[in-house]
N, CA, C and O atoms as a Tripos MOL2 file, in Angstrom:
@<TRIPOS>MOLECULE
protein
  220   219    55     0     0
PROTEIN
NO_CHARGES

@<TRIPOS>ATOM
      1 N        -169.3160   14.5460    9.7390 N.3       1 UNK1
      2 CA       -169.5180   16.0310    9.7290 C.3       1 UNK1
      3 C        -170.3850   15.7280    8.2430 C.2       1 UNK1
      4 O        -169.8810   15.3470    7.1870 O.2       1 UNK1
      5 N        -172.2180   16.0970    8.5820 N.am      2 UNK2
      6 CA       -172.3830   15.9210    7.1870 C.3       2 UNK2
      7 C        -172.8390   17.2950    6.7990 C.2       2 UNK2
      8 O        -173.6400   17.2930    5.8650 O.2       2 UNK2
      9 N        -172.4000   18.9230    7.4820 N.am      3 UNK3
     10 CA       -172.3000   20.1220    6.8020 C.3       3 UNK3
     11 C        -171.5000   20.6830    6.0370 C.2       3 UNK3
     12 O        -171.7400   21.6730    5.3450 O.2       3 UNK3
     13 N        -170.4190   20.0420    6.1150 N.am      4 UNK4
     14 CA       -168.8890   20.0590    5.2160 C.3       4 UNK4
     15 C        -169.0450   19.8970    3.4450 C.2       4 UNK4
     16 O        -169.2180   18.8140    2.8860 O.2       4 UNK4
     17 N        -168.9790   20.7320    3.0040 N.am      5 UNK5
     18 CA       -169.2200   20.6580    1.3440 C.3       5 UNK5
     19 C        -167.8450   21.0850    1.0840 C.2       5 UNK5
     20 O        -167.2240   21.5420    2.0430 O.2       5 UNK5
     21 N        -167.1400   20.9970   -0.3070 N.am      6 UNK6
     22 CA       -166.1740   21.0300   -1.1540 C.3       6 UNK6
     23 C        -166.1690   21.4920   -2.3090 C.2       6 UNK6
     24 O        -166.6970   20.6240   -3.0030 O.2       6 UNK6
     25 N        -165.7920   22.6320   -3.1480 N.am      7 UNK7
     26 CA       -165.7050   22.9910   -4.0610 C.3       7 UNK7
     27 C        -164.2930   22.7760   -4.5450 C.2       7 UNK7
     28 O        -163.2910   22.7320   -3.8310 O.2       7 UNK7
     29 N        -164.3480   22.6540   -5.8050 N.am      8 UNK8
     30 CA       -163.1350   22.1630   -6.6170 C.3       8 UNK8
     31 C        -163.2800   23.0840   -7.5460 C.2       8 UNK8
     32 O        -164.3930   23.4520   -7.9230 O.2       8 UNK8
     33 N        -161.7440   23.7340   -8.1920 N.am      9 UNK9
     34 CA       -161.9950   24.4520   -9.6050 C.3       9 UNK9
     35 C        -160.7720   24.2210  -10.2950 C.2       9 UNK9
     36 O        -160.0380   25.1970  -10.4500 O.2       9 UNK9
     37 N        -160.3070   22.7900  -10.8710 N.am     10 UNK10
     38 CA       -159.3570   22.2900  -11.1360 C.3      10 UNK10
     39 C        -158.9470   22.9690  -12.5720 C.2      10 UNK10
     40 O        -159.7800   23.2770  -13.4250 O.2      10 UNK10
     41 N        -157.1920   23.1940  -12.7350 N.am     11 UNK11
     42 CA       -157.1470   23.5560  -14.1850 C.3      11 UNK11
     43 C        -156.4270   22.4910  -14.9640 C.2      11 UNK11
     44 O        -155.6660   22.8810  -15.8500 O.2      11 UNK11
     45 N        -156.5610   21.2110  -14.7590 N.am     12 UNK12
     46 CA       -155.5750   20.3230  -15.3860 C.3      12 UNK12
     47 C        -155.8640   19.0190  -14.2090 C.2      12 UNK12
     48 O        -156.0260   19.1640  -12.9970 O.2      12 UNK12
     49 N        -155.8680   18.0310  -14.8130 N.am     13 UNK13
     50 CA       -156.4960   16.4100  -15.0300 C.3      13 UNK13
     51 C        -155.1890   15.4770  -15.2070 C.2      13 UNK13
     52 O        -154.4950   15.4290  -16.2230 O.2      13 UNK13
     53 N        -154.9840   14.7130  -13.9620 N.am     14 UNK14
     54 CA       -153.6150   14.0020  -14.7600 C.3      14 UNK14
     55 C        -154.0520   12.5770  -15.4860 C.2      14 UNK14
     56 O        -155.2420   12.2910  -15.6200 O.2      14 UNK14
     57 N        -153.1670   11.8560  -15.8660 N.am     15 UNK15
     58 CA       -153.6620   11.1550  -16.9770 C.3      15 UNK15
     59 C        -154.5010    9.7160  -16.4730 C.2      15 UNK15
     60 O        -155.5880    9.8580  -15.9130 O.2      15 UNK15
     61 N        -154.1080    8.7440  -16.6330 N.am     16 UNK16
     62 CA       -154.4560    7.2350  -16.0990 C.3      16 UNK16
     63 C        -155.4960    6.8050  -16.5690 C.2      16 UNK16
     64 O        -155.7310    5.6120  -16.3780 O.2      16 UNK16
     65 N        -156.5200    7.6610  -17.3790 N.am     17 UNK17
     66 CA       -157.5810    6.9960  -17.8230 C.3      17 UNK17
     67 C        -158.6450    8.5240  -17.1790 C.2      17 UNK17
     68 O        -158.3570    9.5870  -16.6300 O.2      17 UNK17
     69 N        -160.0060    7.8240  -17.6540 N.am     18 UNK18
     70 CA       -161.0260    8.7500  -17.5060 C.3      18 UNK18
     71 C        -161.5870    8.2190  -16.1780 C.2      18 UNK18
     72 O        -162.0460    7.0950  -15.9720 O.2      18 UNK18
     73 N        -161.4240    9.5690  -15.0420 N.am     19 UNK19
     74 CA       -162.4570    9.3840  -13.8450 C.3      19 UNK19
     75 C        -162.4740   11.0630  -13.5960 C.2      19 UNK19
     76 O        -161.5420   11.7580  -14.0000 O.2      19 UNK19
     77 N        -163.5010   11.5620  -12.9680 N.am     20 UNK20
     78 CA       -163.9960   12.9000  -12.2410 C.3      20 UNK20
     79 C        -162.9320   12.9470  -11.4620 C.2      20 UNK20
     80 O        -162.0360   12.2380  -11.0030 O.2      20 UNK20
     81 N        -163.3570   14.0760  -11.4720 N.am     21 UNK21
     82 CA       -162.1860   15.0470  -10.2840 C.3      21 UNK21
     83 C        -162.9790   15.0400   -9.1380 C.2      21 UNK21
     84 O        -162.4400   14.9100   -8.0390 O.2      21 UNK21
     85 N        -164.5380   15.2000   -9.2770 N.am     22 UNK22
     86 CA       -165.3150   15.3620   -8.4550 C.3      22 UNK22
     87 C        -165.1140   13.8960   -7.4530 C.2      22 UNK22
     88 O        -165.2770   13.8810   -6.2330 O.2      22 UNK22
     89 N        -164.7830   12.8890   -8.1740 N.am     23 UNK23
     90 CA       -164.9060   11.3990   -7.6680 C.3      23 UNK23
     91 C        -163.8970   10.9370   -6.6580 C.2      23 UNK23
     92 O        -163.8240   10.3330   -5.5880 O.2      23 UNK23
     93 N        -163.0270   11.6430   -7.7200 N.am     24 UNK24
     94 CA       -161.2330   11.7050   -6.3410 C.3      24 UNK24
     95 C        -161.7950   12.7050   -4.7020 C.2      24 UNK24
     96 O        -161.5590   12.2560   -3.5800 O.2      24 UNK24
     97 N        -162.4620   13.9250   -4.9120 N.am     25 UNK25
     98 CA       -162.2490   14.3060   -4.0390 C.3      25 UNK25
     99 C        -163.0520   13.6040   -3.2210 C.2      25 UNK25
    100 O        -162.6940   13.5670   -2.0430 O.2      25 UNK25
    101 N        -164.1960   12.9450   -3.5640 N.am     26 UNK26
    102 CA       -164.8980   12.4370   -2.3440 C.3      26 UNK26
    103 C        -164.6910   11.2970   -2.4160 C.2      26 UNK26
    104 O        -165.3880   10.7620   -1.5530 O.2      26 UNK26
    105 N        -163.9740   10.3720   -3.0930 N.am     27 UNK27
    106 CA       -163.2020    9.5000   -2.3480 C.3      27 UNK27
    107 C        -162.3900   10.0710   -1.1960 C.2      27 UNK27
    108 O        -162.3840    9.5460   -0.0820 O.2      27 UNK27
    109 N        -162.0340   10.6420   -1.3570 N.am     28 UNK28
    110 CA       -160.0340   10.9770   -0.8530 C.3      28 UNK28
    111 C        -161.0560   11.1990    0.7810 C.2      28 UNK28
    112 O        -161.1670   10.3430    1.6590 O.2      28 UNK28
    113 N        -161.7320   12.7030    0.7800 N.am     29 UNK29
    114 CA       -162.1990   13.1870    1.5500 C.3      29 UNK29
    115 C        -163.2710   13.0790    2.1580 C.2      29 UNK29
    116 O        -163.7310   13.8940    2.9580 O.2      29 UNK29
    117 N        -163.8450   11.8440    1.7450 N.am     30 UNK30
    118 CA       -165.4870   11.7850    1.9730 C.3      30 UNK30
    119 C        -166.5860   12.7310    2.4730 C.2      30 UNK30
    120 O        -167.0160   12.8690    3.6190 O.2      30 UNK30
    121 N        -166.9760   13.4180    1.2100 N.am     31 UNK31
    122 CA       -167.2660   14.9220    1.8710 C.3      31 UNK31
    123 C        -168.1430   15.2920    0.2990 C.2      31 UNK31
    124 O        -167.5860   14.9610   -0.7470 O.2      31 UNK31
    125 N        -169.4680   15.9620    0.2530 N.am     32 UNK32
    126 CA       -170.2690   16.4310   -1.0470 C.3      32 UNK32
    127 C        -169.3320   16.9520   -1.3320 C.2      32 UNK32
    128 O        -168.6470   17.4730   -0.4520 O.2      32 UNK32
    129 N        -168.8220   17.0220   -3.1490 N.am     33 UNK33
    130 CA       -168.6410   18.2670   -3.3960 C.3      33 UNK33
    131 C        -168.5900   18.1960   -5.1090 C.2      33 UNK33
    132 O        -168.4780   17.2170   -5.8470 O.2      33 UNK33
    133 N        -168.7180   19.6090   -5.4140 N.am     34 UNK34
    134 CA       -168.9670   20.1660   -6.5460 C.3      34 UNK34
    135 C        -167.4810   20.3800   -7.8000 C.2      34 UNK34
    136 O        -166.5240   19.7120   -7.4080 O.2      34 UNK34
    137 N        -167.3150   20.8050   -8.5370 N.am     35 UNK35
    138 CA       -166.3750   21.0470   -9.6920 C.3      35 UNK35
    139 C        -166.7590   22.1950  -10.5780 C.2      35 UNK35
    140 O        -167.7240   22.0810  -11.3330 O.2      35 UNK35
    141 N        -166.0600   23.2780  -10.5210 N.am     36 UNK36
    142 CA       -166.2410   24.0300  -11.7630 C.3      36 UNK36
    143 C        -164.6370   23.8640  -12.6250 C.2      36 UNK36
    144 O        -163.4750   23.8920  -12.2190 O.2      36 UNK36
    145 N        -165.2630   23.6850  -13.9920 N.am     37 UNK37
    146 CA       -164.0170   23.5950  -14.5910 C.3      37 UNK37
    147 C        -164.7850   24.5220  -15.6790 C.2      37 UNK37
    148 O        -165.9650   24.8700  -15.7120 O.2      37 UNK37
    149 N        -163.5010   24.8560  -16.7260 N.am     38 UNK38
    150 CA       -163.8680   25.6610  -18.1120 C.3      38 UNK38
    151 C        -162.8340   26.2820  -18.5610 C.2      38 UNK38
    152 O        -162.1250   26.9850  -17.8420 O.2      38 UNK38
    153 N        -162.6200   26.0750  -19.8950 N.am     39 UNK39
    154 CA       -162.1360   26.9070  -20.7590 C.3      39 UNK39
    155 C        -161.4170   28.6410  -20.2630 C.2      39 UNK39
    156 O        -160.2430   29.0020  -20.1780 O.2      39 UNK39
    157 N        -162.6530   29.3610  -20.0290 N.am     40 UNK40
    158 CA       -162.6860   30.9200  -19.4180 C.3      40 UNK40
    159 C        -161.9150   31.0410  -18.6350 C.2      40 UNK40
    160 O        -161.3790   32.1420  -18.5080 O.2      40 UNK40
    161 N        -161.6190   30.1510  -17.9510 N.am     41 UNK41
    162 CA       -160.6090   30.4650  -16.5870 C.3      41 UNK41
    163 C        -159.1520   29.8000  -16.4640 C.2      41 UNK41
    164 O        -158.4300   29.9690  -15.4810 O.2      41 UNK41
    165 N        -158.6880   28.7480  -17.9740 N.am     42 UNK42
    166 CA       -157.9980   27.8820  -17.8870 C.3      42 UNK42
    167 C        -156.8230   29.4180  -18.0880 C.2      42 UNK42
    168 O        -156.1160   29.5970  -17.0960 O.2      42 UNK42
    169 N        -156.6800   30.1460  -18.9200 N.am     43 UNK43
    170 CA       -155.6310   31.1470  -18.6440 C.3      43 UNK43
    171 C        -155.0940   31.5880  -17.7050 C.2      43 UNK43
    172 O        -153.9860   31.2280  -17.3070 O.2      43 UNK43
    173 N        -155.7910   32.4330  -17.2040 N.am     44 UNK44
    174 CA       -155.4260   32.7250  -15.6870 C.3      44 UNK44
    175 C        -155.0560   31.6050  -14.7060 C.2      44 UNK44
    176 O        -153.9390   31.3780  -14.2400 O.2      44 UNK44
    177 N        -156.4950   30.7810  -14.4220 N.am     45 UNK45
    178 CA       -155.2970   29.8230  -13.7960 C.3      45 UNK45
    179 C        -153.9230   29.5480  -14.0990 C.2      45 UNK45
    180 O        -153.0580   30.1550  -13.4670 O.2      45 UNK45
    181 N        -153.5960   28.6960  -15.0020 N.am     46 UNK46
    182 CA       -152.0440   28.7580  -16.2350 C.3      46 UNK46
    183 C        -151.0260   30.3000  -15.1780 C.2      46 UNK46
    184 O        -150.0130   30.1700  -14.4910 O.2      46 UNK46
    185 N        -151.7450   31.4500  -15.4350 N.am     47 UNK47
    186 CA       -150.2770   32.3960  -15.1710 C.3      47 UNK47
    187 C        -150.6670   32.6510  -13.6480 C.2      47 UNK47
    188 O        -150.1950   33.6910  -13.1900 O.2      47 UNK47
    189 N        -151.3930   31.9390  -12.8420 N.am     48 UNK48
    190 CA       -151.4910   32.2130  -11.6700 C.3      48 UNK48
    191 C        -152.0960   33.9250  -11.0840 C.2      48 UNK48
    192 O        -152.0850   34.8160  -10.2350 O.2      48 UNK48
    193 N        -152.5160   33.4590  -12.2150 N.am     49 UNK49
    194 CA       -153.4410   35.1170  -12.1990 C.3      49 UNK49
    195 C        -154.9050   34.7970  -11.0390 C.2      49 UNK49
    196 O        -155.5370   33.8200  -10.6380 O.2      49 UNK49
    197 N        -154.9130   36.6420  -10.8150 N.am     50 UNK50
    198 CA       -156.3160   36.4340  -10.0470 C.3      50 UNK50
    199 C        -157.5860   35.9800  -11.4680 C.2      50 UNK50
    200 O        -157.6360   36.0990  -12.6930 O.2      50 UNK50
    201 N        -158.5460   35.3680  -10.2390 N.am     51 UNK51
    202 CA       -159.6290   34.9310  -11.5150 C.3      51 UNK51
    203 C        -160.9270   34.2680  -10.5240 C.2      51 UNK51
    204 O        -160.9570   33.7590   -9.4030 O.2      51 UNK51
    205 N        -161.5780   34.4580  -11.1880 N.am     52 UNK52
    206 CA       -163.3870   34.3690   -9.9810 C.3      52 UNK52
    207 C        -164.5020   33.7210  -11.1750 C.2      52 UNK52
    208 O        -164.3490   33.5400  -12.3840 O.2      52 UNK52
    209 N        -165.2060   33.5670  -10.6300 N.am     53 UNK53
    210 CA       -166.3260   32.8640  -11.3900 C.3      53 UNK53
    211 C        -167.8710   33.3020  -10.0610 C.2      53 UNK53
    212 O        -167.9180   33.5390   -8.8540 O.2      53 UNK53
    213 N        -168.7960   33.2150  -11.0830 N.am     54 UNK54
    214 CA       -169.7510   33.3060   -9.8470 C.3      54 UNK54
    215 C        -170.8630   32.2440   -9.6270 C.2      54 UNK54
    216 O        -171.7440   32.1510  -10.4810 O.2      54 UNK54
    217 N        -170.8750   31.5900   -8.7420 N.am     55 UNK55
    218 CA       -171.6020   30.4730   -8.4990 C.3      55 UNK55
    219 C        -173.0320   30.7110   -7.9940 C.2      55 UNK55
    220 O        -173.7660   29.7540   -7.7460 O.2      55 UNK55
@<TRIPOS>BOND
     1     1     2 1
     2     2     3 1
     3     3     4 2
     4     3     5 am
     5     5     6 1
     6     6     7 1
     7     7     8 2
     8     7     9 am
     9     9    10 1
    10    10    11 1
    11    11    12 2
    12    11    13 am
    13    13    14 1
    14    14    15 1
    15    15    16 2
    16    15    17 am
    17    17    18 1
    18    18    19 1
    19    19    20 2
    20    19    21 am
    21    21    22 1
    22    22    23 1
    23    23    24 2
    24    23    25 am
    25    25    26 1
    26    26    27 1
    27    27    28 2
    28    27    29 am
    29    29    30 1
    30    30    31 1
    31    31    32 2
    32    31    33 am
    33    33    34 1
    34    34    35 1
    35    35    36 2
    36    35    37 am
    37    37    38 1
    38    38    39 1
    39    39    40 2
    40    39    41 am
    41    41    42 1
    42    42    43 1
    43    43    44 2
    44    43    45 am
    45    45    46 1
    46    46    47 1
    47    47    48 2
    48    47    49 am
    49    49    50 1
    50    50    51 1
    51    51    52 2
    52    51    53 am
    53    53    54 1
    54    54    55 1
    55    55    56 2
    56    55    57 am
    57    57    58 1
    58    58    59 1
    59    59    60 2
    60    59    61 am
    61    61    62 1
    62    62    63 1
    63    63    64 2
    64    63    65 am
    65    65    66 1
    66    66    67 1
    67    67    68 2
    68    67    69 am
    69    69    70 1
    70    70    71 1
    71    71    72 2
    72    71    73 am
    73    73    74 1
    74    74    75 1
    75    75    76 2
    76    75    77 am
    77    77    78 1
    78    78    79 1
    79    79    80 2
    80    79    81 am
    81    81    82 1
    82    82    83 1
    83    83    84 2
    84    83    85 am
    85    85    86 1
    86    86    87 1
    87    87    88 2
    88    87    89 am
    89    89    90 1
    90    90    91 1
    91    91    92 2
    92    91    93 am
    93    93    94 1
    94    94    95 1
    95    95    96 2
    96    95    97 am
    97    97    98 1
    98    98    99 1
    99    99   100 2
   100    99   101 am
   101   101   102 1
   102   102   103 1
   103   103   104 2
   104   103   105 am
   105   105   106 1
   106   106   107 1
   107   107   108 2
   108   107   109 am
   109   109   110 1
   110   110   111 1
   111   111   112 2
   112   111   113 am
   113   113   114 1
   114   114   115 1
   115   115   116 2
   116   115   117 am
   117   117   118 1
   118   118   119 1
   119   119   120 2
   120   119   121 am
   121   121   122 1
   122   122   123 1
   123   123   124 2
   124   123   125 am
   125   125   126 1
   126   126   127 1
   127   127   128 2
   128   127   129 am
   129   129   130 1
   130   130   131 1
   131   131   132 2
   132   131   133 am
   133   133   134 1
   134   134   135 1
   135   135   136 2
   136   135   137 am
   137   137   138 1
   138   138   139 1
   139   139   140 2
   140   139   141 am
   141   141   142 1
   142   142   143 1
   143   143   144 2
   144   143   145 am
   145   145   146 1
   146   146   147 1
   147   147   148 2
   148   147   149 am
   149   149   150 1
   150   150   151 1
   151   151   152 2
   152   151   153 am
   153   153   154 1
   154   154   155 1
   155   155   156 2
   156   155   157 am
   157   157   158 1
   158   158   159 1
   159   159   160 2
   160   159   161 am
   161   161   162 1
   162   162   163 1
   163   163   164 2
   164   163   165 am
   165   165   166 1
   166   166   167 1
   167   167   168 2
   168   167   169 am
   169   169   170 1
   170   170   171 1
   171   171   172 2
   172   171   173 am
   173   173   174 1
   174   174   175 1
   175   175   176 2
   176   175   177 am
   177   177   178 1
   178   178   179 1
   179   179   180 2
   180   179   181 am
   181   181   182 1
   182   182   183 1
   183   183   184 2
   184   183   185 am
   185   185   186 1
   186   186   187 1
   187   187   188 2
   188   187   189 am
   189   189   190 1
   190   190   191 1
   191   191   192 2
   192   191   193 am
   193   193   194 1
   194   194   195 1
   195   195   196 2
   196   195   197 am
   197   197   198 1
   198   198   199 1
   199   199   200 2
   200   199   201 am
   201   201   202 1
   202   202   203 1
   203   203   204 2
   204   203   205 am
   205   205   206 1
   206   206   207 1
   207   207   208 2
   208   207   209 am
   209   209   210 1
   210   210   211 1
   211   211   212 2
   212   211   213 am
   213   213   214 1
   214   214   215 1
   215   215   216 2
   216   215   217 am
   217   217   218 1
   218   218   219 1
   219   219   220 2
@<TRIPOS>SUBSTRUCTURE
     1 UNK1         2 RESIDUE 1 A UNK
     2 UNK2         6 RESIDUE 1 A UNK
     3 UNK3        10 RESIDUE 1 A UNK
     4 UNK4        14 RESIDUE 1 A UNK
     5 UNK5        18 RESIDUE 1 A UNK
     6 UNK6        22 RESIDUE 1 A UNK
     7 UNK7        26 RESIDUE 1 A UNK
     8 UNK8        30 RESIDUE 1 A UNK
     9 UNK9        34 RESIDUE 1 A UNK
    10 UNK10       38 RESIDUE 1 A UNK
    11 UNK11       42 RESIDUE 1 A UNK
    12 UNK12       46 RESIDUE 1 A UNK
    13 UNK13       50 RESIDUE 1 A UNK
    14 UNK14       54 RESIDUE 1 A UNK
    15 UNK15       58 RESIDUE 1 A UNK
    16 UNK16       62 RESIDUE 1 A UNK
    17 UNK17       66 RESIDUE 1 A UNK
    18 UNK18       70 RESIDUE 1 A UNK
    19 UNK19       74 RESIDUE 1 A UNK
    20 UNK20       78 RESIDUE 1 A UNK
    21 UNK21       82 RESIDUE 1 A UNK
    22 UNK22       86 RESIDUE 1 A UNK
    23 UNK23       90 RESIDUE 1 A UNK
    24 UNK24       94 RESIDUE 1 A UNK
    25 UNK25       98 RESIDUE 1 A UNK
    26 UNK26      102 RESIDUE 1 A UNK
    27 UNK27      106 RESIDUE 1 A UNK
    28 UNK28      110 RESIDUE 1 A UNK
    29 UNK29      114 RESIDUE 1 A UNK
    30 UNK30      118 RESIDUE 1 A UNK
    31 UNK31      122 RESIDUE 1 A UNK
    32 UNK32      126 RESIDUE 1 A UNK
    33 UNK33      130 RESIDUE 1 A UNK
    34 UNK34      134 RESIDUE 1 A UNK
    35 UNK35      138 RESIDUE 1 A UNK
    36 UNK36      142 RESIDUE 1 A UNK
    37 UNK37      146 RESIDUE 1 A UNK
    38 UNK38      150 RESIDUE 1 A UNK
    39 UNK39      154 RESIDUE 1 A UNK
    40 UNK40      158 RESIDUE 1 A UNK
    41 UNK41      162 RESIDUE 1 A UNK
    42 UNK42      166 RESIDUE 1 A UNK
    43 UNK43      170 RESIDUE 1 A UNK
    44 UNK44      174 RESIDUE 1 A UNK
    45 UNK45      178 RESIDUE 1 A UNK
    46 UNK46      182 RESIDUE 1 A UNK
    47 UNK47      186 RESIDUE 1 A UNK
    48 UNK48      190 RESIDUE 1 A UNK
    49 UNK49      194 RESIDUE 1 A UNK
    50 UNK50      198 RESIDUE 1 A UNK
    51 UNK51      202 RESIDUE 1 A UNK
    52 UNK52      206 RESIDUE 1 A UNK
    53 UNK53      210 RESIDUE 1 A UNK
    54 UNK54      214 RESIDUE 1 A UNK
    55 UNK55      218 RESIDUE 1 A UNK
């Protein structure tokens, strides 16, 4: 499935060492993936509010 892409917008990362979220997703789903992270969305994500980002 060469045309499948992934985009993740995580709000937190589990402990256990330093590993990129994109590496976890890439390994599990075997797809190309990009990750959107940032403190500007953290409050909305934590409150389960609507939030957006322009890509």
